[in-house]
N, C-alpha and C positions, 0 to 999 in steps of 0.2 A: 791747240782745242781740238777733240778730235771730230765733233761736227765740222769745225770747219776746214778741218782736212777734207772731210768726206765731201762737200759740197765741189771740192775741184780734182777730186781722186777716180776717176774713171774705171780704176783697176777693178778698185772693188765694187763687189757684185750686191752683195749680201754680207749683212751685221746682224748677229747673234747676240742677244744680250743676257748672261745668265750670271749665278753667284758662285764664289769659292764656297760659301758657307751654305751646307747642305738646310740649315735649320731657315734662313731666313731668304729671299729675294731682296724685297725693299723691306722695312719694318713700317716707317711710314714718316711722315714728314717730322722735322724736331720742334715740338711745341715750342722751346724758347724760342727758336728762331719766329714764331708764330706771333708771341708777344712783341719780341723785338722790332719785326716791320710794321709793327701797325704803333709801337711806341717811339721809333727811331728815327725820324726823317729821312736819314742817309741811308736806311736800311730798306726801304719803302721801295712800291715799283714807278721807275718815270712816267709810266703813263696810267691814269685812275682805271682802268675799265680792262687792264689787261697786268696781272701780277707773274709773279718771275718764274712758278713754277707751270702756270699754262704757256707761259712764251717758250718757256724751253721745250714741252711738249710740240708746241704746235712749230717749231726750229726743226725739230728731228723729223716731224712728219717730215717737211718739205723736204727732205734729202731727197736725193734721186735713186738711192740703195734702197734695196726691200730689208726692211726691219723688223727682227724674228726676236718675241722673248721667249726665252725659255727657263720658266717657272720651276722650282723644286721644292721650293721650300712657303714662307709665309709672305704674301705681297698684300699690305695693309697700307692705307690711307694714299699718301703719295707717291708711294712705289705702284699700289695698282690705279691710280690717277696719269701718272705716267704712261704707263702698257698701253691703255685705253687710248691715251689720246698721240702718242707717237710712233708705235708700232705698227706693222700692216698686217702681220699675224702674230698669234699668242698662244703658246703652246704651254700644258703643266704636264707634270705628274701627280699620280693620284694621290701621293701625298702633299701636295701645296695646298696651302690654305689662303683664301681672299677674304679680305676685310673694309667695310669703310668703318671705322671705331668713331666720327667725329660728330655726329647727333647727341653719343653718350655725353659729351661738353658742352653740349647746348649751342653747339653750330653746323653746318656743312662742310663738306666736301669741295673747298674752292679752287682747287689747283686744273679744273677741268674736270672733276670727279664726277660732279651732278650733270651737268650737261652733258659728257661721255655718255656717262652712265643708263640715262634716259632714251640715248641715241641706239646703244647697244641693245638692252634688255626691253624698252618698251617703259611709259610710266607705271605700272601697273609694279613689274618686277622691280625698275629702279627704286621706286619708294620702299620696298620690303630690303634690298639690298642697303640702300642709303640709310633706312632707321632703326633697322634691328639692331645693327651695331654687333652682327656676330659674325664669326668665323663661318666661311661659304665653303664647303668642298671643291673640289677641283673636278668634280662631275657636276655637281649644282650648278657651277660658273661654266661646265660648257650647254648646259641643258639653258642656262638663261642668255648665253647669246655674249659673255665676257669675253669666253678663250675659242680657238679655234676645237681644239681637242684635249681630253684629258688622257694619258696613258703611262701604264705602270713604268717604272723608270728605265727597263731595261727597252724596253719597246719603244718608251719616246726617245733614246739616245739614235735606237734602229731608225723608226720613222725621219726625224731631224737630217741623219746624214743621208738617207736616200732623198730627200727631198729640199735639201740643199744644193746637192749633185746633180739633182734636174734643173733646180734656178741657175745653178751657175751655166748652163748653156745655153742661156736665153740672152740674147743681145740687150744692150742697155736699152738700143731703139725700140725694141718689143716690147721691155716694159715701160717706158716711156708712153710706149700707145696706148696701153691700157691705163697707165696713169691718167691720160688725157681722157679717155671716155668716162675712169670713175671721175673724175674732176666736171663733166658737164653733167653726169648723172647727179651729182650732189650740189650742183652749184646752187639752187635754188634754197639749200639750207645755211648756205654761208653767212649770210646776214643776221637769220636765226640764232643759230651758232654764237654766233660773236655777242648779240645780245644776251646769250644764257652766259657765257661768261664774262661778261658786265655784273647778270644779276648777283652771278656768284659772288664777286667781289662785293657788290652794294649789302650782301649779305653778310661777309665778313663783317665789314665798317657798321653794320648794324648791331651786330652780334659781340663785337668787342664793346661796345656801350652800355653792354646788359650787364647787372650782376650774374645772371644765371653762366652767360659764358665766361664771364673773370671767373668766378668759383671753379666752376668746371675745369679750366684749365688748372688751375692754382690748385685742386683736387689731382689730375693726372700727377702734377709736378712733385708733388709731396708722396707719391707714390712709388715713383721713380720711373724712369726709362731706360731700367736696366736687362737684360738679355733674359733673367730668370722671369721680372716682370711681363717680357714682350713674347715670352713662349705662349702663354695662354692668355693673352689677352683680353679677350672676355669675361674671364677669370677674373682679371686683377679690373676690369671696369665694371664688374658688378659690386666691387667693394668702395665705389663711389658712393657719398653723400647723395641721399632721393632728392 
């Protein structure tokens, strides 16, 4: 597993996440897996206060390398949760789009997205991002604090190449010193963050017991999770029954 290798590979200093598909970075978490995790005990999290996607993000966040997301397509749902929770820096092309579609199905971003968005954007903007279920442009995502910068694709490549070259000149000890400072600065929010993650899980479990969420997910699945329906996901969501 890549994360396991990175834990012990001191020769790797920077890790960049991008996508070979220009239209999609990560579409979102598979709804069928959400249903399975709620109905099949073998697919449920071992820990009731921490689910798989939350654990994945935090495990990547803990890696000693500098992790960078390079988003050039659509980044929605679980994909947006992952880059908010796991990455040290997030950059996007001006063609990128960001969205949390969960509220359109009667539930919440429960892979860390609700908590991490509140931390990144503040409660007012987080409420807008999470509840509108619309695509936010890369420029909006930059302005709201979800990403570092939004740049035209050609400029993005040039900027990241220059940044990575600079980062590779820094020693692991130097990176570690900065991480320790950040750890101390944010130590006071560790317990509230984990309380937020636990509340996300409670919200998911509560929601799954309601007809609203059950019907919302069923309607999503009937529309299909196809490439065509995902290209303009907000338009697809608009077809859902009220």
